[in-house]
N, C-alpha and C positions, 0 to 999 in steps of 0.2 A: 901800150898796146893799140894799133890801130884796128880799129873794127873791119868787118869783113869787107862792104863793096857799095859801091856809091849806085843809085839807079833814078829815073823819073818817078813823081810819084802818081798815084790812082786815087780813084775818088775812095776806094777802102782805106787809104792808109790816112782820111781824113780826122778820124777823130785821135789817131797816135801823134797824128802832128799838132792836133790842139792841146794835146797831152805833155807832148815835147815843147811847145812853146809856152803854157802855164809853169811848166816846173822852171824852164830856165828863167822867165821875168820874176818869178817869186825868189829866186838866188839871187839874181842880177840887178831888177830894178827897182829896188825900196824905196827909192826917191818916188814912183809913183802914187799918187791918193789913189785912193780904192775907187773913185766916180770913175777916174781916166783911166785906169787899166782895166775896169768894167766896160768903157765905150771901148777904147781899143781891143777888147776881146771881140765885140759885139763886130767892128767893121770886118775883123780880119775873118771872123765867123762868116761872113758875106763875100769877103774877097779871095779866100785861101779855092774855095773849092773852084772858081772861076781861073785859075792860073796853074801851071805846072811846074816843082819845085824839086830841087835835087834834092836827095835824101842821101844820108849814110845810114846804113842797116846792118844789124847783127847779123849772126851765123842763121837766126832762124826768121829773118827777114823782117825784123821789127825797126820802125824807126829811129835811129837816137839823135840825130840832128837834121837840119835842114839846110837852106839857100835857098836865096830866090836873087835871081839877076835881071835887070830890065838895062836892054843896051848894054853900055860901058859901067853902072852903077851897081853896087852891092845894097840890095836894098833891103834883104833879111839875110841874117845867122845866125841862128839860134841851135846850142845843142843840150843834150839833157844833163842836167846838172852829174849825175853819176856817171857822165864819160867828158867831162872836162879834165883836159891835161893829157887826153890820150891823143894829140894829132890830128882829131878829127876836124875842129875849124880850121886849123891850119891847111889839112889836104884840101878843104872847101877854096881857101882864099888861093892856094897856088894855081892850082885848076881853073880860077876866075881868071887870074894874072895871065894865064900862059892863053886865055882868048879873049882876055881885053886888057892890053900892056898899062894902058893910063887908066885902069882903074878907081874906081872914086866908092868911096863909102861915107855915111853919115854915123855919127856916133851921139850918144846924149851926152854931153858935158858931166852930167853928174857920175857917170859910167865910169870911175877910173881906171877899170878892168879893162873895159872894153878898147880903151884907147890904149894902154898898154899894147896890148896883145897885136893891135894892128902899128902901132909906132915899132915893135918887135920884127913884125913881118914887112917893115919898107915903108911903110904910110908917113906920109909927114900933111900938116896942118896946111891948108890953103884958103881956110874963112870958116867963120862963124855966125850963125842966127838965133837970135834969141829966142826965137818961136821953131817948135818943130814941123813938120809936114802937114801936121792938120790943125796948126794955128794954137798949140796948146803950149802953154809958159815953160817949155822942156828946151833949153839952147841947144842948141847941136853943132859939133865940131868939125866940120868936109874935111876930108881926107884926100889924099890922091897918093895912088902907087909911086913913088919912086925908086926907079932900079937901081941897084948899085952903078957904080961908076968905075 
């Protein structure tokens, strides 16, 4: 079942957003070294308070997942693992594609589940980078939404 609603984040959501991120990364990013995971978390602790995120919240207004779009690029999509398979991620992507028909996203090559998720929703590979956006040795697959013909 899909959660209650979507809304924009506020400063009060920040601790729960980080909880969602930590839980999701622990469940899906086992390829990250502990040192890199900690460095990424520190970067996000500084970055997230400076932006607005789209949140999926439950009936008690607690974040279950979040999305960050920058232009036509999906920079971040994280769903709490307890909420995987409930349609939250798909709902976020459907809205993002409605706003940006040529939506792009980068996925860690090692994150097979995420690759399958995006391909199932109509994304196709358009390139590859050996390093992630911060220069770490985690190859990225660049994907673009391809509307059904």
